[in-house]
C-alpha positions in Angstrom: 5.4 -11.1 -12.4 7.1 -9.0 -15.1 10.6 -8.0 -14.0 10.4 -4.6 -12.5 12.4 -1.6 -13.6 14.9 -2.1 -10.8 15.9 -5.2 -12.9 14.8 -4.3 -16.4 15.5 -0.6 -16.9 18.5 -0.7 -14.7 19.9 -4.0 -15.9 20.1 -5.6 -12.5 20.4 -9.3 -12.2 21.6 -12.1 -9.8 25.0 -11.5 -8.4 26.5 -12.4 -5.1 29.3 -10.0 -4.4 31.5 -10.3 -1.4 29.9 -10.6 1.8 29.7 -10.8 5.3 30.1 -13.6 7.7 32.6 -14.4 10.4 34.8 -12.0 12.3 35.3 -8.6 11.0 38.7 -7.4 10.0 40.4 -5.1 12.4 38.4 -6.3 15.4 41.6 -7.5 17.1 40.8 -11.2 17.5 37.2 -10.9 18.8 37.6 -7.5 20.5 35.0 -4.8 20.1 35.3 -2.4 17.2 33.2 0.6 16.5 32.5 1.9 13.0 31.2 5.4 12.4 29.0 6.2 9.5 27.4 9.4 8.3 23.6 9.2 7.7 20.7 11.6 7.3 17.4 11.6 9.2 18.1 8.2 10.8 14.7 7.8 12.3 12.9 8.3 9.0 15.4 6.3 6.8 15.0 2.7 7.8 17.6 1.3 5.3 20.5 2.5 7.5 19.3 0.5 10.6 18.6 -2.5 8.4 22.1 -2.4 6.9 23.8 -1.7 10.3 21.9 -4.5 12.1 22.8 -6.9 9.3 26.4 -6.0 9.3 26.6 -6.3 13.1 25.0 -9.7 13.0 27.5 -10.9 10.3 30.5 -9.5 12.3 30.2 -10.3 16.0 31.9 -7.7 18.2 31.4 -4.8 15.7 29.2 -1.9 16.6 28.0 0.6 14.0 27.6 4.1 15.3 25.6 6.4 13.0 26.4 10.1 12.8 23.0 11.5 12.1 22.6 14.8 10.1 19.5 16.5 9.0 18.7 15.7 5.4 18.7 19.3 4.1 21.9 20.1 5.9 23.7 16.9 4.9 25.8 18.1 1.9 27.1 21.2 3.7 27.7 19.4 7.0 29.7 16.6 5.4 31.6 19.1 3.3 32.6 21.0 6.4 33.4 17.8 8.3 35.8 16.5 5.6 37.5 19.9 5.2 38.0 20.1 8.9 39.7 16.8 9.2 36.8 14.8 10.6 37.7 11.1 11.1 34.3 9.5 10.6 35.0 6.2 9.0 32.3 5.8 6.3 30.7 8.7 4.3 27.4 8.1 2.7 27.3 9.5 -0.8 23.9 11.0 -1.0 24.3 11.9 -4.6 27.0 11.9 -7.3 27.5 15.6 -7.2 28.8 15.4 -3.6 30.9 12.4 -4.6 32.5 14.4 -7.4 33.4 17.1 -5.1 34.9 14.9 -2.3 36.8 12.5 -4.7 38.3 15.4 -6.7 39.6 16.9 -3.4 41.4 13.7 -2.4 39.1 13.2 0.7 38.1 9.6 0.0 40.0 6.3 0.0 40.7 4.8 -3.4 38.5 1.7 -3.5 39.5 0.6 -7.0 41.2 -2.7 -5.7 38.1 -3.5 -3.7 35.9 -3.0 -6.8 38.0 -5.0 -9.0 38.2 -7.9 -6.5 34.4 -8.1 -6.3 32.0 -9.4 -8.9 30.3 -6.0 -9.7 29.1 -6.9 -13.2 25.5 -6.6 -12.2 25.9 -3.7 -9.6 23.8 -0.9 -11.1 25.1 2.6 -10.7 28.8 1.7 -10.4 29.8 3.6 -13.5 28.7 6.8 -11.9 31.6 6.5 -9.5 34.2 5.8 -12.1 36.7 8.7 -12.0 39.4 8.3 -14.6 39.2 4.5 -14.1 39.4 4.8 -10.3 36.6 4.2 -7.8 36.2 5.9 -4.5 32.7 4.6 -3.5 30.5 1.5 -4.2 26.7 1.8 -4.6 24.3 -0.1 -2.4 21.0 1.5 -3.6 19.7 2.5 -7.0 16.8 4.9 -7.2 14.7 6.5 -9.9 11.8 8.9 -9.9 8.1 8.2 -10.3 4.9 9.7 -9.2 3.2 9.0 -5.8 -0.5 9.7 -5.4 -3.1 9.5 -2.7 -5.8 7.1 -3.9 -8.4 8.4 -1.6 -8.1 11.9 -2.9 -7.8 11.0 -6.6 -10.8 8.6 -6.3 -12.8 11.3 -4.7 -12.0 13.8 -7.5 -12.7 11.1 -10.2 -9.1 11.3 -11.4 -7.9 8.1 -12.9 -4.2 7.5 -13.9 -3.3 5.4 -16.9 0.0 4.0 -17.7 1.0 7.2 -19.6 0.6 10.8 -18.6 1.8 14.1 -20.1 3.0 17.0 -18.0 -0.1 18.9 -19.4 -2.3 16.3 -18.0 -0.4 16.3 -14.7 -0.9 20.1 -14.4 -4.6 19.6 -15.2 -5.0 17.0 -12.6 -3.1 19.1 -10.0 -5.6 21.9 -10.3 -8.6 19.5 -10.2 -7.2 17.8 -7.0 -6.6 21.1 -5.2 -9.2 21.8 -2.5 -9.9 23.8 0.7 -7.8 26.6 2.1 -5.8 27.7 5.1 -4.5 24.9 7.3 -6.9 22.5 5.8 -5.9 23.0 2.2 -5.0 20.1 0.1 -2.6 20.8 -2.8 -3.0 19.0 -6.1 0.8 18.3 -6.1 3.9 19.1 -4.2 7.3 19.9 -5.8 10.1 19.6 -3.3 12.7 22.3 -3.2 15.5 20.3 -4.8 16.5 21.7 -8.2 16.3 18.3 -9.7 12.5 18.3 -9.5 12.6 20.8 -12.3 16.1 20.5 -13.9 17.0 16.8 -13.8 13.7 15.7 -15.4 14.0 18.4 -18.0 17.5 17.1 -19.0 16.4 13.5 -18.9 13.4 14.0 -21.2 14.9 16.5 -23.6 18.4 15.0 -23.8 19.7 18.4 -22.4 23.3 18.6 -21.0 23.4 20.0 -17.5 27.0 20.7 -17.8 26.8 22.3 -21.2 26.1 25.9 -20.5 22.9 26.2 -22.5 19.8 25.7 -20.4 16.8 26.6 -22.7 15.6 23.1 -22.3 14.5 23.9 -18.7 12.0 26.4 -19.9 8.9 24.2 -20.3 9.3 22.6 -16.9 9.8 25.9 -15.1 6.7 27.4 -16.8 4.6 24.4 -15.7 5.8 24.5 -12.1 5.5 28.3 -11.8 2.0 28.2 -13.1 0.9 25.6 -10.7 2.3 27.8 -7.8 0.6 30.8 -9.1 -2.7 28.9 -9.3 -2.3 27.7 -5.8 -2.3 24.1 -6.9 1.3 23.5 -5.5 2.8 24.8 -2.3 4.9 27.8 -3.3 8.6 27.5 -3.1 9.1 30.4 -0.6 6.8 28.9 1.9 8.2 25.4 1.5 11.7 26.8 2.1 10.8 29.0 5.0 8.8 26.3 6.7 11.4 23.6 5.9 8.6 21.6 4.4 9.1 17.8 4.7 7.9 15.9 1.7 7.0 12.9 3.8 4.8 15.1 6.0 3.1 16.7 3.0 2.2 13.3 1.6 1.5 11.3 4.7 -0.8 13.9 6.2 -2.8 14.2 3.0 -1.7 17.8 2.3 -1.0 16.9 -1.3 -2.6 14.5 -3.7 0.3 13.9 -5.9 4.1 14.1 -5.5 7.0 13.4 -7.8 9.7 11.6 -5.7 12.3 8.9 -5.8 11.8 5.2 -5.1 13.7 5.6 -1.8 10.4 7.0 -0.3 8.7 3.6 -0.6 10.5 2.5 2.5 9.4 5.5 4.4 5.7 5.2 3.5 5.7 1.5 4.2 7.2 2.1 7.6 4.7 4.9 8.4 1.8 2.7 7.4 3.1 -0.1 9.5 3.5 2.0 12.5 0.0 3.6 12.1 1.6 7.1 11.5 -0.4 7.7 8.4 -3.6 6.5 6.9 -2.8 7.6 3.4 -3.8 5.1 0.8 -1.1 5.4 -1.8 -0.2 4.1 -5.2 2.4 4.8 -7.9 2.3 6.1 -11.5 5.1 6.6 -14.1 6.7 10.0 -14.2 4.7 12.3 -16.6 6.3 12.8 -20.0 6.6 15.5 -22.6 3.9 15.6 -25.2 4.7 13.2 -28.1 7.2 11.2 -26.1 7.5 7.4 -26.8 8.1 5.3 -23.7 8.8 6.4 -20.2 12.0 8.4 -19.4 12.9 9.4 -15.9 16.0 10.2 -13.9 17.7 8.5 -11.0 20.8 8.2 -9.0 22.8 5.6 -7.0 23.6 6.0 -3.4 26.9 4.7 -2.2 29.3 4.3 0.7 32.9 5.7 0.7 35.7 5.5 3.1 37.0 8.7 4.7 40.7 9.3 3.8 41.3 10.2 7.5 39.5 7.1 8.8 41.6 5.3 11.4 39.5 2.1 10.9 39.8 1.8 7.1 39.9 -1.9 6.9 36.7 -2.4 8.7 35.2 0.5 6.8 36.1 -1.2 3.5 34.5 -4.4 4.7 31.2 -2.5 5.5 31.3 -0.8 2.0 31.7 -4.2 0.3 29.0 -5.8 2.5 26.4 -3.0 1.7 27.0 -3.7 -2.1 26.7 -7.5 -1.7 23.8 -9.9 -1.8 23.5 -9.8 1.9 23.3 -6.0 1.9 20.7 -6.1 -0.8 18.6 -8.5 1.0 18.7 -6.4 4.2 17.5 -3.2 2.6 14.9 -4.9 0.4 13.1 -6.0 3.5 12.3 -2.4 4.3 11.3 -1.4 0.8 14.5 0.1 -0.7 15.6 -0.7 -4.2 19.0 -2.2 -4.0 21.8 -1.7 -6.5 22.2 -5.4 -6.6 19.1 -7.3 -7.7 18.0 -10.9 -8.3 14.6 -12.5 -9.1 14.4 -13.6 -5.4 15.0 -10.0 -4.3 12.5 -8.6 -6.6 9.9 -11.2 -5.5 10.6 -10.3 -1.9 10.3 -6.5 -2.7 6.8 -6.8 -4.2 5.7 -9.2 -1.5 6.2 -6.6 1.2 3.1 -5.8 3.3 1.6 -2.6 2.0 3.0 -2.5 -1.4 0.5 -1.4 -4.1 -0.2 -4.2 -6.5 -2.3 -2.5 -9.2 -1.1 -2.5 -12.9 -0.3 1.2 -13.0 2.0 0.9 -9.9 3.8 -2.0 -11.5 4.2 0.0 -14.7 5.8 2.8 -12.7 8.7 0.3 -12.0 9.2 -0.3 -15.8 10.6 3.0 -17.2 12.2 2.6 -20.6 15.1 4.9 -19.7 16.7 6.0 -16.5 19.1 8.9 -16.9 21.7 9.8 -14.3 20.5 12.7 -12.2 23.6 14.7 -12.8 26.7 14.0 -15.0 29.9 13.3 -13.1 32.9 15.4 -14.0 35.4 17.7 -12.3 33.0 20.6 -13.2 29.9 18.9 -11.7 30.1 20.5 -8.2 30.6 24.1 -9.5 27.9 23.8 -12.1 25.5 22.3 -9.5 26.0 25.3 -7.3 25.2 27.8 -9.9 22.1 25.9 -11.2 20.9 25.5 -7.6 21.3 29.2 -6.8 19.5 30.3 -9.9 16.7 27.8 -9.4 16.0 29.2 -6.0 15.8 32.8 -7.5 13.4 31.6 -10.1 11.2 29.7 -7.8 10.7 32.5 -5.2 10.0 35.0 -8.0 13.1 37.1 -7.7 13.8 36.3 -11.4 11.6 35.2 -14.3 12.4 31.8 -15.7 13.8 33.4 -18.8 16.1 35.7 -16.8 17.2 32.9 -14.5 18.0 30.6 -17.4 20.0 33.4 -19.0 21.9 33.8 -15.8 22.6 30.1 -15.7 24.0 30.2 -19.2 26.2 33.2 -18.6 27.5 32.1 -15.2 28.3 28.5 -16.2 30.1 29.6 -19.3 32.1 32.4 -17.6 32.7 30.9 -14.1 33.1 27.3 -15.0 33.6 26.3 -18.6 35.9 29.2 -19.4 
């Protein structure tokens, strides 16, 4: 099988970083030791349990205790926890924007020595955590965005996806796939409420700079998304926000025929199918592209673990961070359908051999993007810019501002409040 994008586009290959066997450090000669780790939506994010179980098995006497937080509340909750002196040992870096915030505030342990003492040459996404040649986190997962679709609904509508699709074609399909009304309505597509659904893909496919203060390159993507909302082919942003719409529920109940989303969701849909919680027949397609584009460009982001500066169990916490980024950690999360930061041919083969994985050529092509752009650049300005872009995004999507007015506000605010 052709090497998938997790290996090809992200330049992942065999590597066995540190690892995990024997007694854990800091357990006091076989005594029990508890390690606390922040997570989100534990019941629906199987990678965490897979990692925790593997770490506990490799380190007898250790107990990993998850601190479970709602996914939508996670950034604000963790920010509050760290500011308040919380002593949770390991903090999961859900995205590089949050990482930039916490590392710049001195809230994370410097892991540079740990990184340098480990073979990380094939650990994808590590560069995203380089802050002035220092590292405060290590990635264990590397995701990128593609298109999920419900095969039953697309087959019924006669919609067939090839290996390449433009955004114009995507919008056309979204309208063709929309059917019904009220509680039985099926939307042609679903755009989750994160700003990246519009902004990060715009930046990736136009070469736009999200930290630059000029956001005209967002225009086409906003117009497309707003037009689909207006046509009723996508759940409107206001309703999605008010009802706290869950993208998994939207897709797994058949409420949407298509959905742009990250590769992390593969583990979720596989688990739901295994448990009989959904009967959705699903497959994958590459992210749609701008007209005239050559190749497939998408965006992605690594997910990492960091050690809380206030942890009282730092040695064991570091051991866990290193384990998660190692071959043992990669093997553990691969078994539940998560793309690890560390890859090998064996891991790739195991990934596509998972029960329930689609095996059609278009789905395989979805794992072969030509370019994966970091979701958000990392700098000391990232957090402040992200806040402005998110606020203006929400105003545009609920109709309080036109796309043009919202983009103008982004330009003005980023230049005046951050860059100047």
